[in-house]
Each structure stands twice: as structure tokens, then as C-alpha cells.
N, C-alpha and C positions, 0 to 999 in steps of 0.2 A: 109837691109836684102833682099836677092833675093826672088823673088816670087816663091813659091812652088806650081806649078799647076799640077793637074793630067793630064796625057796624054790622058786618055780616060774616058769620062763620059757616063754612060748608063742611059737614061731617059726612064722609063717605065710609059707611060701615054697614055690614049686613047682620051682625049679631045683636039681637034685640036687647039682651042684658047690657052689652057694651054701649049701645045707643042710649039706653036709660041712664046708665052711670055717667056717661060723658055729657049728655044734655043737662042732667041735674047739676053736675059740677059747674058747667058754664053758666047756668041760670042762677045757682046759689051765689056765685061770685059776681054776677052781673057783668059777664065778660063780652056780651054781644047784644046788640039790639035785635038781631035776627039770626036764627039758627036754621039752616036748611039741612035736612037729612036725606041722603040718597043711599039706597041699599044695594046697588050693583054698579060695577065699573062702566058698563056700556051707557047706562042712564046718566052717570056722572059726566062723561064726555059730552053726551048730547046736551045736557043742561048747561054746561060751561060754554059750549059752542053757540047755543041759542042766545045765551046772555051776552056773549061777546059781540055777536052780530046785531041783535035786536035792542039790547038795553045794557050797555057796558056799565052804567051806573049801578046796576044790580049785581055785578060780579062780586064774589066773596072777597073779603079782605085777607082771609087766611083759610087754608084748607087742612083739615085733619083727615088723613087718608090711611085706611087699612090696607095691608098687603093682600090678604086672602079674601077676595071678592068674587061673586059669581059674574059670569058673562065676559068681563075683562078684569084681570087682576090689577092690584094697586100699582105694580110696576108699569103696566101698559097705560094706565091712567096718568101716572106721573110722567112717563115719556111723552105722551100726547100734550100734556100741559106745558112742559118745559121746551117742547119743539114749536109751540104756537107763539107767534109774535104777539097775539092778543092776550095770552094767558100767562106767559112765562114769568112775569114779574110777581105773580101771586105766590107768597110763601106757602110751601107745602111741608107740613109736619107729618111724617110717617108715624102713625100711632097704631101699633099692632101687637098681637101676642107672639109673633114670630121673633125668635132671638137667633135665627139662622144667620151665620156669617155671610152666606150667599145673598140672602135678602137684604142685609145691611149694605154689603158692597154694591149690589145692583141698585139700591135706592140712591146711594151717593153718586154712582156713575150716571144716574139719570137726573142728577142735580136736586135731590131732596134737600130742603133747608136744614132738616134734622131728622133723627130716627129715634123714637122712644118705644121701648118694649113695654107694653101694658102690664103693670103689676096685677096679679090675680087677687091680692088682698085689697079690700075696699079702702082701708086707711092709706096703704101705699099708693093706690090709684089716686086718691085725693091729693096726696103729696106731689105726685107727678103732675096733676092738673095745676096745682099751685105753682110748680116750677114753670109750666107753660105760661101761666098768667104773669109771673114775675119777669120772665125774660121776654116773651113774645108780645105781651100786651101792656107792659109797663116800661120796659127798658128800650126795646127796639123801636125805631121809627119805621112804620110800615109804609109802603108806597101808596099813593092816592090813586086808586084805580078808576076814579070817577071823573 
């Protein structure tokens, strides 16, 4: 079976260590042709809105979204995405260090496609990324945003 990889992954994350770990995992597994990193929620919303209006072919195929972000938190970003007719079809994976029941519930109430608590151990993190790859990038059929 051919590998089904998204062309564009948007990582919304402000922790430099987590950015490095995640982008390396995506690149090592050749999981995306393009990885865009945005470090705060307000900029993530602006980026997505600009893409939706100006160049919908550049919209990300999948979004990895942290909960704890500056300016606008991940819940606010998720809510904006899922309320937007132009963005709501993009799968959003909450990828965060928070294991708070409230964060989990709020994410699903705002229509997150899944919630993954980031493991602190590098090997466990790599296994989590492998799970994302196996399910979201090889099993699931993603919508064509283009």
C-alpha cells in the first residue's frame, strides 16, 4: 500500500525543544513535504485565515496543536478552526504536555480530532509520533483541501 502523506503539516507549538523533537520526527519519517511552525495562537489563526482567503491550496493537510500557547491558547485556536467554514475540515491533533481532564474535555468539545499527551521521554515521544504516522498518515484518508 502506498504511503499516504500529507503535503503540509502545521505545527503550532511555542516550546523550542518540542518544536525540534516534532519536526525531526516528521522529517526522519518523511511525513510531510512541508512543515510550517507557528509559535503562538494568534499568529496561527492569522496564518490560517490568510491561507484560506488568498491561497487555499497552501492550507495545511493536518494541524498539530499545543494547548498552552501565548497570545491565544490552543483551545481558542481549535475553536476558531472548527467554527470556520473554510478551515473546519482540516484534522487537528492536540499534541500537548497537558494531561488535564479539563483540557481533554475542552478539546473534544471543540471538535479536536484526537488528543495526545506528549511523553517526556524521547523514545516514548518517538513511539507517539509513530502512532500518529500509522493512523493519521497511513490509515486515514485525509480531505483534499486543495
